[in-house]
PAVEXNU-667922 format. One record per residue: residue in one letter; chain; x, y, z of N, C-alpha, C, O, CB in turn. Coordinates in Angstrom, 2 decimals, decimal comma. Last residue first. Glycine has a CB too. Layout:
N
@aa:a	ch:A	n_X:X	n_Y:Y	n_Z:Z	ca_X:X	ca_Y:Y	ca_Z:Z	c_X:X	c_Y:Y	c_Z:Z	o_X:X	o_Y:Y	o_Z:Z	cb_X:X	cb_Y:Y	cb_Z:Z
...
// end
This chain:
89
@aa:a	ch:A	n_X:-89,07	n_Y:-76,29	n_Z:129,13	ca_X:-88,07	ca_Y:-75,48	ca_Z:129,85	c_X:-88,62	c_Y:-74,10	c_Z:130,17	o_X:-87,92	o_Y:-73,29	o_Z:130,77	cb_X:-86,78	cb_Y:-75,35	cb_Z:129,02
@aa:k	ch:A	n_X:-91,60	n_Y:-78,68	n_Z:129,56	ca_X:-91,11	ca_Y:-77,50	ca_Z:128,84	c_X:-90,18	c_Y:-76,69	c_Z:129,71	o_X:-90,46	o_Y:-76,44	o_Z:130,89	cb_X:-92,28	cb_Y:-76,62	cb_Z:128,36
@aa:r	ch:A	n_X:-91,16	n_Y:-82,11	n_Z:129,85	ca_X:-91,43	ca_Y:-80,86	ca_Z:130,58	c_X:-90,79	c_Y:-79,70	c_Z:129,83	o_X:-89,61	o_Y:-79,74	o_Z:129,49	cb_X:-90,89	cb_Y:-80,94	cb_Z:132,06
@aa:v	ch:A	n_X:-92,57	n_Y:-84,85	n_Z:128,26	ca_X:-91,55	ca_Y:-83,81	ca_Z:128,13	c_X:-92,00	c_Y:-82,57	c_Z:128,91	o_X:-93,09	o_Y:-82,04	o_Z:128,68	cb_X:-91,29	cb_Y:-83,47	cb_Z:126,64
@aa:f	ch:A	n_X:-92,95	n_Y:-88,19	n_Z:127,98	ca_X:-93,43	ca_Y:-87,06	ca_Z:128,75	c_X:-92,32	c_Y:-86,03	c_Z:128,85	o_X:-91,26	o_Y:-86,29	o_Z:129,43	cb_X:-93,91	cb_Y:-87,51	cb_Z:130,17
@aa:y	ch:A	n_X:-94,13	n_Y:-90,57	n_Z:125,65	ca_X:-93,00	ca_Y:-89,81	ca_Z:126,17	c_X:-93,55	c_Y:-88,58	c_Z:126,85	o_X:-94,51	o_Y:-87,98	o_Z:126,37	cb_X:-91,97	cb_Y:-89,44	cb_Z:125,04
@aa:r	ch:A	n_X:-95,17	n_Y:-93,77	n_Z:124,67	ca_X:-95,53	ca_Y:-92,48	ca_Z:125,25	c_X:-94,30	c_Y:-91,86	c_Z:125,88	o_X:-93,52	o_Y:-92,53	o_Z:126,54	cb_X:-96,66	cb_Y:-92,63	cb_Z:126,31
@aa:n	ch:A	n_X:-95,81	n_Y:-95,75	n_Z:121,78	ca_X:-94,96	ca_Y:-95,40	ca_Z:122,91	c_X:-95,33	c_Y:-94,00	c_Z:123,37	o_X:-95,75	o_Y:-93,16	o_Z:122,58	cb_X:-93,45	cb_Y:-95,49	cb_Z:122,54
@aa:s	ch:A	n_X:-98,91	n_Y:-97,46	n_Z:121,03	ca_X:-97,82	ca_Y:-96,55	ca_Z:120,72	c_X:-97,00	c_Y:-96,31	c_Z:121,98	o_X:-97,42	o_Y:-96,63	o_Z:123,09	cb_X:-98,36	cb_Y:-95,20	cb_Z:120,16
@aa:q	ch:A	n_X:-100,20	n_Y:-99,91	n_Z:121,69	ca_X:-100,62	ca_Y:-99,11	ca_Z:120,55	c_X:-99,51	c_Y:-98,16	c_Z:120,09	o_X:-99,22	o_Y:-98,08	o_Z:118,90	cb_X:-101,87	cb_Y:-98,31	cb_Z:120,90
@aa:e	ch:A	n_X:-98,77	n_Y:-100,93	n_Z:123,86	ca_X:-99,17	ca_Y:-101,84	ca_Z:122,79	c_X:-99,53	c_Y:-101,07	c_Z:121,53	o_X:-99,21	o_Y:-101,50	o_Z:120,42	cb_X:-100,36	cb_Y:-102,70	cb_Z:123,23
@aa:g	ch:A	n_X:-95,94	n_Y:-98,92	n_Z:124,88	ca_X:-97,32	ca_Y:-99,36	ca_Z:124,94	c_X:-97,63	c_Y:-100,28	c_Z:123,79	o_X:-96,85	o_Y:-100,40	o_Z:122,85	cb_X:-98,26	cb_Y:-98,17	cb_Z:124,94
@aa:e	ch:A	n_X:-93,32	n_Y:-97,77	n_Z:126,94	ca_X:-93,74	ca_Y:-98,54	ca_Z:125,78	c_X:-95,18	c_Y:-98,97	c_Z:125,97	o_X:-95,59	o_Y:-99,35	o_Z:127,07	cb_X:-92,82	cb_Y:-99,75	cb_Z:125,55
@aa:q	ch:A	n_X:-92,63	n_Y:-94,60	n_Z:128,11	ca_X:-93,30	ca_Y:-95,85	ca_Z:128,40	c_X:-93,73	c_Y:-96,52	c_Z:127,10	o_X:-94,41	o_Y:-95,92	o_Z:126,27	cb_X:-94,52	cb_Y:-95,62	cb_Z:129,31
@aa:e	ch:A	n_X:-90,55	n_Y:-92,27	n_Z:129,76	ca_X:-91,02	ca_Y:-92,88	ca_Z:128,51	c_X:-91,63	c_Y:-94,22	c_Z:128,87	o_X:-91,21	o_Y:-94,88	o_Z:129,82	cb_X:-89,86	cb_Y:-93,05	cb_Z:127,46
@aa:a	ch:A	n_X:-90,15	n_Y:-89,12	n_Z:131,42	ca_X:-90,37	ca_Y:-90,56	ca_Z:131,41	c_X:-90,73	c_Y:-91,00	c_Z:130,00	o_X:-91,17	o_Y:-90,20	o_Z:129,16	cb_X:-91,48	cb_Y:-90,96	cb_Z:132,42
@aa:l	ch:A	n_X:-89,12	n_Y:-86,52	n_Z:131,07	ca_X:-89,42	ca_Y:-87,03	ca_Z:132,40	c_X:-89,52	c_Y:-88,54	c_Z:132,45	o_X:-89,05	o_Y:-89,17	o_Z:133,39	cb_X:-90,70	cb_Y:-86,43	cb_Z:132,90
@aa:l	ch:A	n_X:-86,93	n_Y:-84,68	n_Z:129,42	ca_X:-87,69	ca_Y:-85,90	ca_Z:129,21	c_X:-87,88	c_Y:-86,55	c_Z:130,58	o_X:-86,94	o_Y:-87,05	o_Z:131,18	cb_X:-86,95	cb_Y:-86,88	cb_Z:128,20
@aa:t	ch:A	n_X:-86,99	n_Y:-81,20	n_Z:129,34	ca_X:-86,64	ca_Y:-82,38	ca_Z:130,13	c_X:-87,55	c_Y:-83,55	c_Z:129,78	o_X:-88,77	o_Y:-83,43	o_Z:129,82	cb_X:-86,74	cb_Y:-82,07	cb_Z:131,63
@aa:n	ch:A	n_X:-85,34	n_Y:-78,77	n_Z:127,18	ca_X:-86,53	ca_Y:-79,38	ca_Z:127,77	c_X:-86,10	c_Y:-80,67	c_Z:128,48	o_X:-84,99	o_Y:-81,17	o_Z:128,27	cb_X:-87,62	cb_Y:-79,69	cb_Z:126,67
@aa:g	ch:A	n_X:-83,16	n_Y:-77,86	n_Z:125,84	ca_X:-83,25	ca_Y:-77,53	ca_Z:127,25	c_X:-84,51	c_Y:-78,06	c_Z:127,93	o_X:-84,71	o_Y:-77,82	o_Z:129,12	cb_X:-83,19	cb_Y:-76,06	cb_Z:127,42
@aa:t	ch:A	n_X:-82,66	n_Y:-78,59	n_Z:123,26	ca_X:-83,62	ca_Y:-77,51	ca_Z:123,47	c_X:-83,75	c_Y:-77,09	c_Z:124,92	o_X:-84,38	o_Y:-76,08	o_Z:125,21	cb_X:-84,96	cb_Y:-77,91	cb_Z:122,94
@aa:m	ch:A	n_X:-80,84	n_Y:-80,71	n_Z:123,40	ca_X:-80,52	ca_Y:-79,56	ca_Z:122,56	c_X:-81,42	c_Y:-78,36	c_Z:122,85	o_X:-80,99	o_Y:-77,22	o_Z:122,70	cb_X:-80,64	cb_Y:-79,95	cb_Z:121,09
@aa:r	ch:A	n_X:-82,21	n_Y:-82,54	n_Z:125,05	ca_X:-80,92	ca_Y:-81,98	ca_Z:125,48	c_X:-80,59	c_Y:-80,71	c_Z:124,69	o_X:-80,10	o_Y:-79,74	o_Z:125,27	cb_X:-79,79	cb_Y:-83,03	cb_Z:125,30
@aa:c	ch:A	n_X:-84,42	n_Y:-83,09	n_Z:123,39	ca_X:-84,62	ca_Y:-82,47	ca_Z:124,70	c_X:-83,32	c_Y:-81,83	c_Z:125,20	o_X:-83,33	o_Y:-80,71	o_Z:125,71	cb_X:-85,14	cb_Y:-83,51	cb_Z:125,72
@aa:w	ch:A	n_X:-83,16	n_Y:-84,37	n_Z:121,26	ca_X:-83,86	ca_Y:-83,11	ca_Z:121,02	c_X:-84,06	c_Y:-82,37	c_Z:122,34	o_X:-83,88	o_Y:-81,15	o_Z:122,40	cb_X:-85,22	cb_Y:-83,36	cb_Z:120,33
@aa:a	ch:A	n_X:-82,29	n_Y:-86,68	n_Z:122,60	ca_X:-81,30	ca_Y:-85,77	ca_Z:122,01	c_X:-81,93	c_Y:-84,40	c_Z:121,76	o_X:-81,30	o_Y:-83,37	o_Z:122,02	cb_X:-80,74	cb_Y:-86,35	cb_Z:120,69
@aa:p	ch:A	n_X:-84,77	n_Y:-87,88	n_Z:123,28	ca_X:-83,85	ca_Y:-87,42	ca_Z:124,34	c_X:-82,79	c_Y:-86,44	c_Z:123,82	o_X:-82,44	o_Y:-85,49	o_Z:124,51	cb_X:-83,15	cb_Y:-88,63	cb_Z:124,98
@aa:l	ch:A	n_X:-85,75	n_Y:-88,32	n_Z:120,56	ca_X:-86,39	ca_Y:-87,37	ca_Z:121,46	c_X:-85,48	c_Y:-86,95	c_Z:122,63	o_X:-85,43	o_Y:-85,77	o_Z:122,94	cb_X:-87,68	cb_Y:-87,98	cb_Z:122,01
@aa:d	ch:A	n_X:-84,15	n_Y:-90,33	n_Z:119,33	ca_X:-84,14	ca_Y:-88,96	ca_Z:118,84	c_X:-84,70	c_Y:-87,95	c_Z:119,84	o_X:-84,18	o_Y:-86,84	o_Z:119,96	cb_X:-84,93	cb_Y:-88,88	cb_Z:117,56
@aa:e	ch:A	n_X:-84,65	n_Y:-92,76	n_Z:120,61	ca_X:-83,30	ca_Y:-92,20	ca_Z:120,65	c_X:-83,28	c_Y:-90,73	c_Z:120,26	o_X:-82,47	o_Y:-89,96	o_Z:120,78	cb_X:-82,38	cb_Y:-92,99	cb_Z:119,74
@aa:r	ch:A	n_X:-87,42	n_Y:-93,05	n_Z:120,30	ca_X:-86,81	ca_Y:-93,43	ca_Z:121,59	c_X:-85,40	c_Y:-92,86	c_Z:121,72	o_X:-84,98	o_Y:-92,50	o_Z:122,82	cb_X:-86,76	cb_Y:-94,96	cb_Z:121,74
@aa:v	ch:A	n_X:-87,94	n_Y:-92,66	n_Z:117,66	ca_X:-88,22	ca_Y:-91,56	ca_Z:118,59	c_X:-87,55	c_Y:-91,81	c_Z:119,93	o_X:-87,15	o_Y:-90,87	o_Z:120,61	cb_X:-89,74	cb_Y:-91,39	cb_Z:118,78
@aa:g	ch:A	n_X:-87,63	n_Y:-95,00	n_Z:116,27	ca_X:-86,51	ca_Y:-94,06	ca_Z:116,31	c_X:-86,70	c_Y:-92,92	c_Z:117,28	o_X:-85,73	o_Y:-92,28	o_Z:117,69	cb_X:-86,28	cb_Y:-93,51	cb_Z:114,96
@aa:p	ch:A	n_X:-90,07	n_Y:-96,35	n_Z:116,17	ca_X:-89,07	ca_Y:-96,77	ca_Z:117,15	c_X:-87,91	c_Y:-95,81	c_Z:117,28	o_X:-87,24	o_Y:-95,80	o_Z:118,31	cb_X:-88,55	cb_Y:-98,14	cb_Z:116,80
@aa:d	ch:A	n_X:-93,20	n_Y:-94,82	n_Z:115,99	ca_X:-91,89	ca_Y:-94,88	ca_Z:115,34	c_X:-90,82	c_Y:-95,24	c_Z:116,37	o_X:-90,66	o_Y:-94,52	o_Z:117,36	cb_X:-91,55	cb_Y:-93,52	cb_Z:114,65
@aa:t	ch:A	n_X:-95,53	n_Y:-94,36	n_Z:117,23	ca_X:-95,20	ca_Y:-95,76	ca_Z:117,05	c_X:-93,82	c_Y:-95,92	c_Z:116,42	o_X:-93,31	o_Y:-97,04	o_Z:116,32	cb_X:-96,25	cb_Y:-96,46	cb_Z:116,19
@aa:s	ch:A	n_X:-96,03	n_Y:-91,88	n_Z:119,76	ca_X:-95,57	ca_Y:-92,26	ca_Z:118,42	c_X:-95,29	c_Y:-93,76	c_Z:118,39	o_X:-94,86	o_Y:-94,35	o_Z:119,38	cb_X:-94,31	cb_Y:-91,45	cb_Z:118,02
@aa:r	ch:A	n_X:-96,92	n_Y:-89,10	n_Z:121,74	ca_X:-97,15	ca_Y:-90,50	ca_Z:121,38	c_X:-96,68	c_Y:-90,75	c_Z:119,96	o_X:-96,89	o_Y:-89,93	o_Z:119,07	cb_X:-98,66	cb_Y:-90,87	cb_Z:121,53
@aa:v	ch:A	n_X:-96,13	n_Y:-87,03	n_Z:124,40	ca_X:-95,89	ca_Y:-87,29	ca_Z:122,99	c_X:-96,11	c_Y:-88,78	c_Z:122,75	o_X:-95,56	o_Y:-89,62	o_Z:123,46	cb_X:-94,45	cb_Y:-86,86	cb_Z:122,55
@aa:e	ch:A	n_X:-97,34	n_Y:-84,70	n_Z:126,60	ca_X:-97,25	ca_Y:-86,13	ca_Z:126,34	c_X:-97,14	c_Y:-86,31	c_Z:124,84	o_X:-97,98	o_Y:-85,80	o_Z:124,09	cb_X:-98,49	cb_Y:-86,91	cb_Z:126,92
@aa:l	ch:A	n_X:-95,84	n_Y:-82,01	n_Z:128,19	ca_X:-96,43	ca_Y:-82,48	ca_Z:126,94	c_X:-96,25	c_Y:-83,98	c_Z:126,85	o_X:-95,14	o_Y:-84,49	o_Z:127,01	cb_X:-95,79	cb_Y:-81,77	cb_Z:125,70
@aa:v	ch:A	n_X:-96,20	n_Y:-79,99	n_Z:131,02	ca_X:-95,76	ca_Y:-81,28	ca_Z:130,48	c_X:-96,56	c_Y:-81,63	c_Z:129,23	o_X:-97,79	o_Y:-81,56	o_Z:129,22	cb_X:-95,91	cb_Y:-82,40	cb_Z:131,54
@aa:d	ch:A	n_X:-94,85	n_Y:-76,82	n_Z:132,16	ca_X:-95,94	ca_Y:-77,69	ca_Z:131,72	c_X:-95,38	c_Y:-78,95	c_Z:131,07	o_X:-94,22	o_Y:-78,97	o_Z:130,64	cb_X:-96,87	cb_Y:-76,94	cb_Z:130,73
@aa:g	ch:A	n_X:-92,58	n_Y:-75,30	n_Z:132,48	ca_X:-92,93	ca_Y:-76,24	ca_Z:133,54	c_X:-94,08	c_Y:-77,16	c_Z:133,20	o_X:-94,28	o_Y:-78,18	o_Z:133,86	cb_X:-93,28	cb_Y:-75,48	cb_Z:134,78
@aa:s	ch:A	n_X:-93,81	n_Y:-72,54	n_Z:130,70	ca_X:-92,63	ca_Y:-73,19	ca_Z:131,28	c_X:-93,07	c_Y:-74,06	c_Z:132,45	o_X:-93,82	o_Y:-73,61	o_Z:133,32	cb_X:-91,57	cb_Y:-72,13	cb_Z:131,72
@aa:q	ch:A	n_X:-96,85	n_Y:-73,32	n_Z:128,96	ca_X:-96,02	ca_Y:-72,44	ca_Z:129,78	c_X:-94,82	c_Y:-73,25	c_Z:130,28	o_X:-94,84	o_Y:-74,48	o_Z:130,28	cb_X:-96,83	cb_Y:-71,83	cb_Z:130,97
@aa:l	ch:A	n_X:-97,83	n_Y:-74,06	n_Z:125,56	ca_X:-97,58	ca_Y:-74,41	ca_Z:126,96	c_X:-96,73	c_Y:-73,35	c_Z:127,66	o_X:-95,99	o_Y:-72,60	o_Z:127,02	cb_X:-96,89	cb_Y:-75,77	cb_Z:127,05
@aa:r	ch:A	n_X:-97,96	n_Y:-73,49	n_Z:122,92	ca_X:-99,16	ca_Y:-73,20	ca_Z:123,71	c_X:-98,97	c_Y:-73,46	c_Z:125,20	o_X:-99,84	o_Y:-73,14	o_Z:126,01	cb_X:-100,32	cb_Y:-74,02	cb_Z:123,19
@aa:k	ch:A	n_X:-95,57	n_Y:-74,44	n_Z:121,94	ca_X:-95,81	ca_Y:-73,00	ca_Z:121,90	c_X:-96,99	c_Y:-72,61	c_Z:122,78	o_X:-97,01	o_Y:-71,50	o_Z:123,33	cb_X:-96,07	cb_Y:-72,54	cb_Z:120,46
@aa:m	ch:A	n_X:-95,87	n_Y:-77,20	n_Z:121,99	ca_X:-95,06	ca_Y:-76,57	ca_Z:123,03	c_X:-95,29	c_Y:-75,05	c_Z:123,08	o_X:-95,21	o_Y:-74,45	o_Z:124,15	cb_X:-93,58	cb_Y:-76,86	cb_Z:122,79
@aa:a	ch:A	n_X:-97,33	n_Y:-77,69	n_Z:119,64	ca_X:-97,95	ca_Y:-77,95	ca_Z:120,94	c_X:-97,20	c_Y:-77,22	c_Z:122,05	o_X:-97,83	o_Y:-76,68	o_Z:122,96	cb_X:-97,98	cb_Y:-79,45	cb_Z:121,22
@aa:q	ch:A	n_X:-95,40	n_Y:-77,01	n_Z:117,73	ca_X:-96,68	ca_Y:-76,32	ca_Z:117,74	c_X:-97,37	c_Y:-76,47	c_Z:119,09	o_X:-97,92	o_Y:-75,52	o_Z:119,63	cb_X:-97,59	cb_Y:-76,84	cb_Z:116,62
@aa:l	ch:A	n_X:-93,43	n_Y:-78,90	n_Z:118,36	ca_X:-93,14	ca_Y:-77,47	ca_Z:118,51	c_X:-94,42	c_Y:-76,66	c_Z:118,55	o_X:-94,53	o_Y:-75,71	o_Z:119,34	cb_X:-92,26	cb_Y:-76,99	cb_Z:117,36
@aa:m	ch:A	n_X:-94,77	n_Y:-81,29	n_Z:117,71	ca_X:-94,36	ca_Y:-81,02	ca_Z:119,08	c_X:-94,10	c_Y:-79,54	c_Z:119,31	o_X:-94,51	o_Y:-78,98	o_Z:120,32	cb_X:-93,11	cb_Y:-81,83	cb_Z:119,43
@aa:l	ch:A	n_X:-95,06	n_Y:-81,03	n_Z:114,94	ca_X:-96,25	ca_Y:-81,15	ca_Z:115,79	c_X:-95,92	c_Y:-80,82	c_Z:117,24	o_X:-96,70	o_Y:-80,15	o_Z:117,92	cb_X:-96,84	cb_Y:-82,55	cb_Z:115,70
@aa:i	ch:A	n_X:-92,34	n_Y:-81,01	n_Z:114,29	ca_X:-93,18	ca_Y:-79,85	ca_Z:113,96	c_X:-94,44	c_Y:-79,87	c_Z:114,81	o_X:-94,84	o_Y:-78,84	o_Z:115,35	cb_X:-93,55	cb_Y:-79,85	cb_Z:112,45
@aa:l	ch:A	n_X:-91,54	n_Y:-83,56	n_Z:115,10	ca_X:-90,98	ca_Y:-82,38	ca_Z:115,76	c_X:-91,81	c_Y:-81,14	c_Z:115,48	o_X:-91,98	o_Y:-80,30	o_Z:116,37	cb_X:-89,54	cb_Y:-82,15	cb_Z:115,30
@aa:l	ch:A	n_X:-92,93	n_Y:-85,24	n_Z:113,31	ca_X:-93,29	ca_Y:-85,23	ca_Z:114,73	c_X:-92,77	c_Y:-83,98	c_Z:115,43	o_X:-93,46	o_Y:-83,41	o_Z:116,27	cb_X:-92,75	cb_Y:-86,49	cb_Z:115,41
@aa:g	ch:A	n_X:-91,93	n_Y:-85,26	n_Z:110,72	ca_X:-93,02	ca_Y:-84,36	ca_Z:111,04	c_X:-93,39	c_Y:-84,29	c_Z:112,51	o_X:-94,10	o_Y:-83,37	o_Z:112,91	cb_X:-94,20	cb_Y:-84,76	cb_Z:110,28
@aa:g	ch:A	n_X:-89,83	n_Y:-87,08	n_Z:110,49	ca_X:-90,97	ca_Y:-87,18	ca_Z:109,59	c_X:-92,16	c_Y:-86,32	c_Z:109,96	o_X:-93,28	o_Y:-86,62	o_Z:109,56	cb_X:-91,40	cb_Y:-88,57	cb_Z:109,51
@aa:g	ch:A	n_X:-87,87	n_Y:-87,09	n_Z:112,37	ca_X:-87,52	ca_Y:-86,57	ca_Z:111,06	c_X:-88,69	c_Y:-86,54	c_Z:110,09	o_X:-88,56	o_Y:-86,03	o_Z:108,98	cb_X:-86,41	cb_Y:-87,38	cb_Z:110,48
@aa:c	ch:A	n_X:-89,21	n_Y:-88,29	n_Z:114,49	ca_X:-88,74	ca_Y:-86,92	ca_Z:114,65	c_X:-88,35	c_Y:-86,29	c_Z:113,31	o_X:-88,50	o_Y:-85,08	o_Z:113,14	cb_X:-87,55	cb_Y:-86,89	cb_Z:115,59
@aa:g	ch:A	n_X:-91,93	n_Y:-90,09	n_Z:112,91	ca_X:-90,73	ca_Y:-89,99	ca_Z:113,71	c_X:-90,30	c_Y:-88,53	c_Z:113,78	o_X:-90,94	o_Y:-87,66	o_Z:113,20	cb_X:-89,61	cb_Y:-90,87	cb_Z:113,14
@aa:q	ch:A	n_X:-95,34	n_Y:-91,12	n_Z:112,86	ca_X:-94,29	ca_Y:-90,18	ca_Z:112,48	c_X:-93,12	c_Y:-90,23	c_Z:113,45	o_X:-93,31	o_Y:-90,39	o_Z:114,66	cb_X:-94,85	cb_Y:-88,77	cb_Z:112,41
@aa:d	ch:A	n_X:-97,55	n_Y:-92,61	n_Z:113,38	ca_X:-96,34	ca_Y:-93,35	ca_Z:113,02	c_X:-95,19	c_Y:-92,43	c_Z:112,62	o_X:-94,18	o_Y:-92,89	o_Z:112,09	cb_X:-96,65	cb_Y:-94,32	cb_Z:111,88
@aa:g	ch:A	n_X:-98,80	n_Y:-90,41	n_Z:115,75	ca_X:-99,10	ca_Y:-91,60	ca_Z:114,95	c_X:-97,82	c_Y:-92,36	c_Z:114,67	o_X:-97,10	o_Y:-92,73	o_Z:115,59	cb_X:-99,80	cb_Y:-91,22	cb_Z:113,63
@aa:g	ch:A	n_X:-98,37	n_Y:-88,30	n_Z:117,44	ca_X:-97,70	ca_Y:-88,28	ca_Z:116,14	c_X:-97,99	c_Y:-89,48	c_Z:115,27	o_X:-97,47	o_Y:-89,58	o_Z:114,16	cb_X:-96,24	cb_Y:-88,17	cb_Z:116,35
@aa:d	ch:A	n_X:-100,12	n_Y:-86,45	n_Z:119,52	ca_X:-100,15	ca_Y:-87,81	ca_Z:118,99	c_X:-99,59	c_Y:-87,78	c_Z:117,57	o_X:-100,24	o_Y:-87,31	o_Z:116,64	cb_X:-101,60	cb_Y:-88,40	cb_Z:119,01
@aa:c	ch:A	n_X:-99,61	n_Y:-84,67	n_Z:122,22	ca_X:-99,21	ca_Y:-84,60	ca_Z:120,82	c_X:-99,14	c_Y:-86,04	c_Z:120,32	o_X:-98,20	o_Y:-86,77	o_Z:120,65	cb_X:-97,82	cb_Y:-83,85	cb_Z:120,64
@aa:l	ch:A	n_X:-101,36	n_Y:-83,06	n_Z:124,83	ca_X:-101,03	ca_Y:-84,32	ca_Z:124,14	c_X:-100,67	c_Y:-84,03	c_Z:122,69	o_X:-101,33	o_Y:-83,23	o_Z:122,02	cb_X:-102,21	cb_Y:-85,31	cb_Z:124,21
@aa:a	ch:A	n_X:-100,83	n_Y:-81,30	n_Z:127,94	ca_X:-101,22	ca_Y:-81,36	ca_Z:126,53	c_X:-100,72	c_Y:-82,68	c_Z:125,93	o_X:-99,80	o_Y:-83,31	o_Z:126,44	cb_X:-100,65	cb_Y:-80,15	cb_Z:125,75
@aa:n	ch:A	n_X:-100,28	n_Y:-81,66	n_Z:130,63	ca_X:-101,03	ca_Y:-80,48	ca_Z:130,24	c_X:-101,52	c_Y:-80,53	c_Z:128,81	o_X:-102,52	o_Y:-79,89	o_Z:128,47	cb_X:-100,19	cb_Y:-79,26	cb_Z:130,43
@aa:v	ch:A	n_X:-100,08	n_Y:-84,13	n_Z:133,09	ca_X:-99,94	ca_Y:-83,85	ca_Z:131,66	c_X:-100,86	c_Y:-82,69	c_Z:131,28	o_X:-102,06	o_Y:-82,72	o_Z:131,56	cb_X:-100,27	cb_Y:-85,11	cb_Z:130,81
@aa:a	ch:A	n_X:-98,28	n_Y:-84,96	n_Z:135,84	ca_X:-99,42	ca_Y:-84,14	ca_Z:135,43	c_X:-99,19	c_Y:-83,70	c_Z:133,98	o_X:-98,23	o_Y:-82,99	o_Z:133,69	cb_X:-99,60	cb_Y:-82,89	cb_Z:136,38
@aa:i	ch:A	n_X:-97,31	n_Y:-88,12	n_Z:136,79	ca_X:-96,95	ca_Y:-86,98	ca_Z:135,94	c_X:-98,23	c_Y:-86,26	c_Z:135,55	o_X:-99,15	o_Y:-86,86	o_Z:135,01	cb_X:-96,17	cb_Y:-87,45	cb_Z:134,67
@aa:n	ch:A	n_X:-96,03	n_Y:-90,26	n_Z:139,21	ca_X:-97,20	ca_Y:-89,51	ca_Z:138,77	c_X:-96,76	c_Y:-88,28	c_Z:138,00	o_X:-95,94	o_Y:-87,50	o_Z:138,48	cb_X:-98,09	cb_Y:-89,11	cb_Z:139,99
@aa:q	ch:A	n_X:-94,43	n_Y:-93,37	n_Z:139,04	ca_X:-94,24	ca_Y:-91,92	ca_Z:138,98	c_X:-95,53	c_Y:-91,27	c_Z:138,47	o_X:-96,07	o_Y:-91,66	o_Z:137,44	cb_X:-93,04	cb_Y:-91,55	cb_Z:138,06
@aa:g	ch:A	n_X:-94,57	n_Y:-96,10	n_Z:138,93	ca_X:-95,29	ca_Y:-95,44	ca_Z:139,99	c_X:-95,13	c_Y:-93,93	c_Z:140,03	o_X:-95,65	o_Y:-93,28	o_Z:140,93	cb_X:-94,86	cb_Y:-95,99	cb_Z:141,27
@aa:t	ch:A	n_X:-93,56	n_Y:-97,36	n_Z:136,79	ca_X:-92,68	ca_Y:-97,31	ca_Z:137,95	c_X:-93,32	c_Y:-96,56	c_Z:139,11	o_X:-92,71	o_Y:-96,39	o_Z:140,16	cb_X:-91,36	cb_Y:-96,66	cb_Z:137,57
@aa:r	ch:A	n_X:-95,42	n_Y:-96,98	n_Z:134,86	ca_X:-95,33	ca_Y:-98,33	ca_Z:135,42	c_X:-94,43	c_Y:-98,36	c_Z:136,65	o_X:-94,53	o_Y:-99,28	o_Z:137,47	cb_X:-94,80	cb_Y:-99,30	cb_Z:134,38
@aa:t	ch:A	n_X:-96,85	n_Y:-93,74	n_Z:135,63	ca_X:-96,00	ca_Y:-94,65	ca_Z:134,87	c_X:-95,97	c_Y:-96,02	c_Z:135,54	o_X:-96,45	o_Y:-96,18	o_Z:136,67	cb_X:-94,58	cb_Y:-94,08	cb_Z:134,73
@aa:t	ch:A	n_X:-99,85	n_Y:-92,13	n_Z:135,59	ca_X:-98,95	ca_Y:-92,87	ca_Z:136,46	c_X:-98,17	c_Y:-93,87	c_Z:135,62	o_X:-98,75	o_Y:-94,74	o_Z:134,97	cb_X:-99,73	cb_Y:-93,60	cb_Z:137,61
@aa:f	ch:A	n_X:-100,97	n_Y:-88,92	n_Z:134,82	ca_X:-100,61	ca_Y:-90,23	ca_Z:134,30	c_X:-99,64	c_Y:-90,87	c_Z:135,29	o_X:-98,72	o_Y:-90,21	o_Z:135,77	cb_X:-99,97	cb_Y:-90,13	cb_Z:132,86
@aa:t	ch:A	n_X:-103,54	n_Y:-86,58	n_Z:135,04	ca_X:-102,42	ca_Y:-87,22	ca_Z:135,71	c_X:-102,22	c_Y:-88,62	c_Z:135,14	o_X:-103,17	o_Y:-89,39	o_Z:135,00	cb_X:-102,65	cb_Y:-87,28	cb_Z:137,24
@aa:e	ch:A	n_X:-104,27	n_Y:-83,73	n_Z:133,16	ca_X:-104,55	ca_Y:-85,14	ca_Z:133,38	c_X:-103,33	c_Y:-85,76	c_Z:134,04	o_X:-102,20	o_Y:-85,47	o_Z:133,65	cb_X:-104,91	cb_Y:-85,88	cb_Z:132,04
@aa:v	ch:A	n_X:-105,67	n_Y:-80,61	n_Z:133,06	ca_X:-104,50	ca_Y:-81,36	ca_Z:133,48	c_X:-104,94	c_Y:-82,78	c_Z:133,79	o_X:-105,86	o_Y:-83,01	o_Z:134,57	cb_X:-103,80	cb_Y:-80,70	cb_Z:134,72
@aa:t	ch:A	n_X:-106,76	n_Y:-78,15	n_Z:130,83	ca_X:-107,04	ca_Y:-79,41	ca_Z:131,51	c_X:-105,73	c_Y:-80,11	c_Z:131,85	o_X:-104,82	o_Y:-80,19	o_Z:131,04	cb_X:-107,94	cb_Y:-80,32	cb_Z:130,63
@aa:m	ch:A	n_X:-106,69	n_Y:-74,71	n_Z:131,32	ca_X:-106,07	ca_Y:-75,84	ca_Z:130,66	c_X:-106,34	c_Y:-77,10	c_Z:131,48	o_X:-106,15	o_Y:-77,10	o_Z:132,70	cb_X:-104,54	cb_Y:-75,61	cb_Z:130,46
// end
């Protein structure tokens, strides 16, 4: 599995194992299904990068992480889309 390192604006280095690009989908519009499919292929401790332009993801994703036991490591706003980094439980 390819591991890519991402450095957040705060200087945190995160090793990313997989990417889930949801485009403009929010958690209620199909993004969660894409994330679940991607998470199935990951091992515990691996990191999934989630991208979405939907502003609601900023509030929905932390709640989903709390409910599933996964950890939201960081989030970063971008010009094209927002990026979220989730460690699999």
